[in-house]
C-alpha positions as CSV (number, residue, x, y, z in Angstrom):
1,M,2.2,-15.0,26.7
2,L,3.8,-15.8,23.3
3,D,2.7,-13.4,20.7
4,L,3.5,-14.8,17.2
5,S,2.6,-11.5,15.5
6,S,5.4,-9.7,17.4
7,L,8.7,-9.1,15.6
8,K,10.5,-9.3,18.9
9,T,9.3,-12.9,19.4
10,W,10.6,-14.0,16.0
11,I,14.0,-12.2,16.6
12,D,14.3,-13.8,20.0
13,G,13.5,-17.2,18.5
14,L,16.1,-16.7,15.8
15,W,18.8,-15.8,18.3
16,A,17.9,-18.9,20.4
17,V,18.4,-21.1,17.3
18,I,21.6,-19.3,16.3
19,S,23.1,-19.5,19.8
20,A,22.4,-23.3,20.1
21,P,23.8,-25.0,17.0
22,H,24.8,-28.1,18.9
23,I,21.0,-28.7,19.4
24,V,19.6,-27.4,16.2
25,V,22.0,-29.0,13.7
26,P,21.4,-32.6,14.9
27,L,17.7,-32.0,14.9
28,L,17.8,-30.6,11.3
29,L,20.0,-33.5,10.3
30,A,17.5,-36.0,11.8
31,V,14.6,-34.3,10.1
32,A,16.4,-34.3,6.7
33,I,17.3,-38.0,7.0
34,A,13.8,-38.9,8.0
35,A,12.4,-36.9,5.1
36,W,14.8,-38.6,2.7
37,W,13.9,-42.0,4.0
38,F,10.2,-41.4,3.8
39,R,10.5,-40.1,0.3
40,G,12.4,-43.1,-0.8
41,T,9.9,-45.5,0.8
42,F,6.9,-43.8,-0.8
43,E,8.6,-43.6,-4.2
44,R,9.4,-47.3,-3.9
45,V,5.9,-48.2,-3.0
46,R,4.5,-46.0,-5.9
47,R,7.0,-47.6,-8.4
48,E,6.0,-51.1,-7.3
49,G,2.3,-50.2,-7.7
50,F,3.0,-48.9,-11.2
51,Q,4.9,-52.0,-12.0
52,S,2.1,-54.2,-10.9
53,I,-0.3,-52.2,-13.0
54,I,2.0,-52.7,-16.0
55,A,2.3,-56.4,-15.3
56,G,-1.5,-56.7,-15.2
57,R,-1.8,-54.8,-18.5
58,D,0.8,-57.1,-20.1
59,A,-1.2,-60.1,-18.9
60,Q,-4.3,-58.6,-20.4
61,I,-2.5,-58.0,-23.7
62,A,-1.2,-61.6,-23.7
63,G,-4.7,-62.9,-23.1
64,L,-6.1,-60.8,-25.9
65,N,-3.3,-61.9,-28.3
66,M,-4.1,-65.6,-27.4
67,Q,-7.8,-64.9,-28.1
68,M,-6.9,-63.3,-31.5
69,A,-4.7,-66.3,-32.3
70,V,-7.6,-68.7,-31.5
71,A,-10.0,-66.6,-33.5
72,Q,-7.7,-66.6,-36.5
73,E,-7.2,-70.4,-36.3
74,R,-11.0,-70.8,-36.1
75,L,-11.4,-68.6,-39.2
76,R,-8.7,-70.6,-41.0
77,L,-10.5,-73.8,-40.2
78,A,-13.9,-72.4,-41.2
79,N,-12.4,-71.3,-44.5
80,D,-10.9,-74.8,-45.1
81,L,-14.3,-76.4,-44.3
82,Q,-16.1,-73.9,-46.6
83,Q,-13.6,-74.7,-49.4
84,Y,-14.0,-78.4,-48.8
85,A,-17.8,-78.1,-48.9
86,S,-17.6,-76.0,-52.1
87,T,-15.4,-78.6,-53.7
88,R,-17.7,-81.5,-52.6
89,F,-20.8,-79.5,-53.8
90,A,-19.2,-78.9,-57.2
91,D,-18.3,-82.6,-57.5
92,A,-21.8,-83.6,-56.6
93,E,-23.2,-81.2,-59.3
94,K,-20.9,-82.7,-61.9
95,E,-22.1,-86.2,-61.0
96,T,-25.7,-85.3,-61.3
97,R,-25.2,-83.8,-64.7
98,N,-23.5,-86.9,-66.0
């Protein structure tokens, strides 16, 4: 039976790895390449996710800027109408005094 708490088991395992580099080195290399590939894949997916969030926020900001521009134009038109109405009211007052 394999006793993982025994020091002899770990020493025997270490010697098995050291005595078989033609098996261990390619396995370690394969694991390193797979880990590197998975890391790159996950980082790319994460980066694309962040970029889509940023693009969504940019679209929201553009929409808010458009709403602000529309509101400012409405305010300008309302001010123009108020000024026109004030002028017409002042003219009407002058006519009634005469």
